[in-house]
C-alpha positions as CSV (number, residue, x, y, z in Angstrom):
1,X,257.6,151.3,93.6
2,X,257.6,151.5,97.4
3,X,255.9,154.5,98.2
4,X,256.1,156.4,101.5
5,X,253.5,158.9,103.0
6,X,253.5,161.2,105.9
7,X,250.3,163.2,106.9
8,X,250.6,166.8,108.7
9,X,248.3,169.7,109.6
10,X,249.0,173.2,108.0
11,X,249.9,175.6,110.6
12,X,250.0,179.3,111.1
13,X,253.6,179.5,110.5
14,X,253.2,177.8,107.0
15,X,251.2,180.6,105.7
16,X,252.3,183.6,103.7
17,X,251.1,187.2,103.4
18,X,248.7,185.9,100.6
19,X,246.9,183.9,103.3
20,X,248.0,180.5,102.0
21,X,250.7,178.1,102.4
22,X,254.0,179.6,101.2
23,X,256.2,177.9,98.3
24,X,259.3,177.5,100.6
25,X,256.7,175.3,102.9
26,X,256.1,172.9,99.9
27,X,259.8,172.5,99.4
28,X,260.2,171.7,102.9
29,X,257.6,169.1,103.0
30,X,259.2,167.6,99.8
31,X,262.7,167.5,101.6
32,X,261.0,166.2,104.9
33,X,259.1,163.5,103.4
34,X,262.2,162.2,101.6
35,X,264.4,162.5,104.7
36,X,261.7,160.6,106.6
37,X,261.4,157.7,104.1
38,X,265.3,157.3,104.3
39,X,265.2,157.1,108.0
40,X,262.2,154.6,107.9
41,X,263.9,152.0,105.5
42,X,267.7,152.6,106.3
43,X,269.3,151.0,109.5
44,X,271.4,152.9,111.7
45,X,274.5,151.4,110.1
46,X,273.6,152.5,106.8
47,X,272.8,156.0,107.8
48,X,276.3,156.2,109.6
49,X,278.1,155.4,105.9
50,X,275.7,157.2,103.9
51,X,273.4,160.3,103.4
52,X,271.7,162.2,100.3
53,X,272.2,165.7,98.9
54,X,269.9,167.5,96.7
55,X,271.2,168.4,93.0
56,X,267.6,169.7,91.8
57,X,264.4,170.6,92.5
58,X,261.2,171.3,90.4
59,X,258.0,171.8,91.8
60,X,254.2,172.3,90.2
61,X,252.1,174.2,92.2
62,X,248.5,173.2,91.4
63,X,246.2,174.4,94.1
64,X,246.6,176.5,97.7
65,X,246.2,175.1,101.1
66,X,245.2,176.9,104.2
67,X,245.8,176.7,107.8
68,X,244.4,173.8,109.6
69,X,244.1,171.8,106.3
70,X,245.3,168.1,106.6
71,X,247.9,167.3,103.9
72,X,249.1,164.1,103.0
73,X,252.7,164.1,101.5
74,X,253.7,160.6,99.2
75,X,256.9,160.1,97.8
76,X,258.5,157.5,95.8
77,X,261.8,157.1,93.8
78,X,261.7,157.0,89.9
79,X,264.8,156.6,87.5
80,X,268.3,156.6,88.6
81,X,271.9,156.8,87.3
82,X,275.0,155.3,89.1
83,X,275.0,158.1,91.9
84,X,271.8,160.0,91.2
85,X,268.1,159.0,92.0
86,X,264.9,160.9,90.9
87,X,262.2,161.1,93.9
88,X,258.7,162.1,93.1
89,X,256.5,163.9,95.7
90,X,252.8,164.5,95.2
91,X,251.3,166.6,98.0
92,X,247.4,166.2,98.4
93,X,244.6,167.4,100.5
94,X,241.8,164.8,100.2
95,X,241.6,164.0,96.5
96,X,243.1,167.2,95.4
97,X,246.6,167.4,94.4
98,X,248.2,170.6,95.6
99,X,251.6,170.3,94.3
100,X,254.0,167.6,92.4
101,X,257.8,167.4,92.5
102,X,260.6,165.9,91.0
103,X,263.8,166.1,93.0
104,X,267.3,164.7,92.0
105,X,269.2,163.3,94.9
106,X,272.8,162.3,94.9
107,X,274.1,159.5,97.2
108,X,276.8,160.8,99.5
109,X,279.4,158.7,101.4
110,X,280.0,160.2,104.9
111,X,283.5,158.7,105.2
112,X,285.2,160.1,102.2
113,X,282.6,163.1,101.5
114,X,282.2,162.3,98.0
115,X,279.3,161.1,95.9
116,X,279.0,157.4,95.7
117,X,277.3,154.6,93.6
118,X,274.1,153.4,94.6
119,X,274.6,149.7,95.5
120,X,272.2,147.0,95.5
121,X,271.5,147.3,98.8
122,X,270.3,150.9,99.0
123,X,268.4,150.0,95.6
124,X,266.6,147.3,97.5
125,X,265.9,149.9,100.6
126,X,263.9,152.2,98.1
127,X,262.9,150.2,95.2
128,X,260.7,147.2,94.2
129,X,262.7,147.2,90.7
130,X,264.1,144.1,89.6
131,X,268.0,144.4,90.1
132,X,268.8,142.6,86.8
133,X,267.1,145.5,84.9
134,X,269.8,147.9,85.9
């Protein structure tokens, strides 16, 4: 598993009328860390050819976060099919898990504007899995 992490500080604009981080903000963090991970590992040439689109989000909210909290968002890939890949995300404040998510992403060919097969090259960027197992 090749994990990627991003740390941020909760801003006032992340807070809802109940005084804690809004659920939509957690979703944004899940998406932002996935995109940052892709930008970190994929070359400009690969990013010109492919992008990812979300087909499903699942989020379990565990604890509240508040303005000024330092948050670490961890992400890694899980199971995949020919064109779709599960991505897991854990949002933490210190040792406390605030939220956990599973999103399903589809690899998208920007040239023909269609979903496309996840190649060994793409697999190698995001996973330590032995390609012979697939």
